[in-house]
C-alpha positions as CSV (number, residue, x, y, z in Angstrom):
1,M,22.1,-30.7,-61.2
2,T,22.3,-30.8,-64.9
3,Y,22.2,-33.9,-67.1
4,F,23.7,-34.3,-70.5
5,N,21.0,-33.7,-73.1
6,L,21.4,-36.0,-76.1
7,T,18.9,-34.1,-78.3
8,R,21.0,-31.0,-77.9
9,F,24.1,-32.9,-78.8
10,F,22.6,-34.3,-82.0
11,I,21.3,-30.9,-83.1
12,I,24.9,-30.2,-84.3
13,F,24.5,-32.9,-87.0
14,E,21.2,-31.5,-88.2
15,N,22.9,-28.5,-89.8
16,P,24.6,-29.8,-93.0
17,N,27.3,-27.1,-92.8
18,R,28.3,-28.1,-89.3
19,S,28.3,-31.8,-90.3
20,L,30.6,-31.0,-93.2
21,M,32.8,-29.0,-90.9
22,L,33.1,-31.8,-88.3
23,F,33.8,-34.3,-91.1
24,R,36.6,-32.1,-92.4
25,I,38.1,-31.7,-88.9
26,F,38.0,-35.5,-88.5
27,L,39.8,-36.0,-91.8
28,L,42.4,-33.3,-90.8
29,L,43.0,-35.1,-87.5
30,I,43.6,-38.4,-89.3
31,L,46.0,-36.7,-91.7
32,L,47.9,-35.1,-88.8
33,L,48.3,-38.5,-87.1
34,I,49.7,-40.0,-90.3
35,C,52.1,-37.1,-90.8
36,L,53.2,-37.3,-87.1
37,R,54.0,-41.0,-87.6
38,T,56.0,-40.3,-90.7
39,Y,57.8,-37.3,-89.2
40,S,58.8,-39.1,-86.0
41,Q,61.0,-41.5,-88.0
42,P,64.7,-41.3,-86.9
43,Q,66.9,-39.3,-89.2
44,D,70.6,-39.4,-90.0
45,V,71.2,-35.8,-90.6
46,D,74.7,-35.8,-89.2
47,L,75.9,-39.0,-90.9
48,Q,78.3,-38.3,-93.7
49,V,79.1,-41.6,-95.4
50,S,81.5,-40.6,-98.1
51,A,83.5,-37.9,-96.4
52,H,83.6,-39.3,-92.8
53,L,83.1,-43.0,-92.8
54,L,84.4,-44.1,-96.2
55,P,87.1,-41.6,-97.2
56,G,88.4,-42.1,-100.7
57,K,85.4,-44.2,-101.8
58,K,83.0,-43.0,-104.4
59,V,79.6,-43.8,-102.9
60,L,76.9,-44.5,-105.6
61,R,73.9,-45.3,-103.4
62,V,72.9,-45.3,-99.7
63,K,69.7,-47.0,-98.6
64,R,68.3,-47.3,-95.2
65,D,65.2,-48.8,-93.5
66,F,64.2,-46.2,-90.9
67,Y,63.0,-48.9,-88.6
68,D,66.5,-50.4,-88.5
69,P,69.8,-48.6,-87.5
70,Y,71.8,-50.2,-90.3
71,L,72.2,-48.7,-93.7
72,W,73.6,-50.3,-96.8
73,V,76.1,-48.5,-99.0
74,L,77.0,-49.3,-102.6
75,A,80.3,-47.8,-103.7
76,Q,82.2,-47.8,-107.0
77,N,83.8,-51.1,-108.2
78,N,81.0,-53.2,-106.7
79,E,82.0,-52.4,-103.1
80,V,79.2,-53.1,-100.6
81,Y,79.2,-51.9,-97.0
82,R,76.9,-52.1,-94.0
83,V,77.0,-49.2,-91.6
84,N,75.6,-49.1,-88.1
85,S,74.2,-45.5,-87.9
86,L,74.3,-45.6,-84.1
87,T,77.9,-46.7,-83.5
88,Q,79.1,-45.8,-87.0
89,S,80.9,-49.1,-87.3
90,I,81.4,-50.4,-90.8
91,D,81.2,-54.0,-92.1
92,D,82.7,-54.6,-95.5
93,Y,80.6,-57.1,-97.6
94,T,82.6,-56.7,-100.8
95,A,84.2,-60.1,-100.6
96,T,80.8,-61.7,-100.2
97,F,79.9,-60.6,-103.7
98,T,83.2,-61.3,-105.5
99,A,81.5,-64.2,-107.5
100,Y,79.4,-61.5,-109.2
101,N,82.2,-59.1,-110.2
102,N,81.4,-59.8,-113.9
103,L,78.2,-57.8,-113.3
104,Q,78.0,-54.1,-112.7
105,F,76.1,-53.2,-109.4
106,I,73.9,-50.2,-110.0
107,D,71.5,-50.0,-107.0
108,I,71.1,-51.3,-103.5
109,A,68.1,-51.7,-101.1
110,G,68.4,-53.0,-97.5
111,R,65.6,-54.6,-95.7
112,S,67.3,-55.1,-92.4
113,R,70.8,-55.7,-91.0
114,D,70.8,-59.2,-92.4
115,T,69.1,-58.7,-95.8
116,V,70.1,-56.6,-98.8
117,F,69.2,-56.6,-102.5
118,I,71.7,-55.5,-105.1
119,A,70.5,-54.5,-108.6
120,T,72.9,-55.3,-111.4
121,N,72.9,-53.9,-114.9
122,S,71.5,-57.2,-116.2
123,T,68.4,-59.3,-115.8
124,N,69.4,-60.2,-112.2
125,V,69.0,-58.9,-108.7
126,I,71.2,-60.4,-106.0
127,Q,69.5,-61.2,-102.7
128,Y,71.7,-61.6,-99.6
129,G,70.0,-62.8,-96.5
130,S,71.4,-64.2,-93.3
131,G,74.6,-65.5,-95.0
132,S,73.2,-67.0,-98.2
133,I,72.9,-65.5,-101.7
134,S,70.2,-66.1,-104.2
135,I,69.5,-64.6,-107.6
136,L,66.2,-63.1,-108.7
137,G,66.0,-63.2,-112.5
138,S,64.2,-64.6,-115.5
139,G,63.7,-67.9,-113.7
140,N,61.5,-66.1,-111.2
141,G,59.5,-64.2,-113.8
142,L,61.7,-61.0,-114.0
143,N,62.0,-59.8,-117.5
144,G,64.3,-57.0,-118.9
145,I,67.4,-55.2,-117.8
146,V,67.2,-53.9,-114.2
147,N,67.3,-50.1,-113.8
148,S,66.5,-49.6,-110.2
149,I,65.2,-51.2,-107.0
150,G,63.4,-50.0,-103.9
151,I,61.6,-51.4,-100.8
152,D,58.0,-50.3,-100.1
153,Y,57.0,-50.0,-96.5
154,I,53.5,-48.6,-97.0
155,P,51.6,-51.9,-97.1
156,D,53.0,-52.8,-93.7
157,F,52.6,-49.3,-92.2
158,F,51.8,-50.6,-88.6
159,T,54.3,-53.4,-88.4
160,G,57.2,-51.6,-90.0
161,K,58.3,-54.8,-91.8
162,A,59.3,-54.5,-95.4
163,S,57.3,-56.7,-97.7
164,V,57.7,-55.7,-101.3
165,L,60.9,-55.0,-103.3
166,W,60.0,-53.0,-106.4
167,I,62.2,-53.7,-109.4
168,A,62.2,-51.4,-112.4
169,T,63.4,-52.8,-115.7
170,N,63.3,-51.7,-119.3
171,K,60.3,-54.0,-119.8
172,G,58.2,-52.8,-116.8
173,I,57.9,-52.7,-113.0
174,Y,57.8,-55.9,-110.9
175,G,57.1,-56.5,-107.3
176,Y,59.0,-59.1,-105.4
177,Y,56.9,-60.2,-102.4
178,M,59.5,-61.2,-99.9
179,D,57.3,-63.2,-97.6
180,K,55.9,-65.3,-100.4
181,G,59.1,-65.3,-102.6
182,Q,57.1,-64.4,-105.7
183,I,57.7,-61.8,-108.4
184,T,54.5,-60.3,-109.9
185,T,53.6,-57.4,-112.1
186,P,51.4,-54.7,-110.5
């Protein structure tokens, strides 16, 4: 009958080359786990928005949260659509934003099926959430003409909830922390 010999086990760590090798293997395993988590996100390879679902529409931007089956589409002439990528059903939200037709919509970012942000070629970002609209602008601390927006999922890697909307302007980059309702500079 043999017993596990702890001194023999710890001899591995006495050799610095072996210790470094084990440390590298450990880091490689962590990297592989992170890549596997990222790679396992659902993909929409067969979804063709402009040709199949919205024929005749000029699609400007398509944004999707990979934790949610809905994607948001911004088309020419301030047209906004929500597409269910599983059933490929389309909801037209263009009428919801007709009060803002004096602004040019330039970018879109969807947080979920009920929340979307629309960047305008002005100092404002339109936030639509659960049936109500609010404006993010200079009153919230946003300065400059908005160029682009995007949602960052990295801070909430394990929960999958979007928490920060990044807003790029000609004056700098701002983060809108959705849970707090605050705009800050990084």
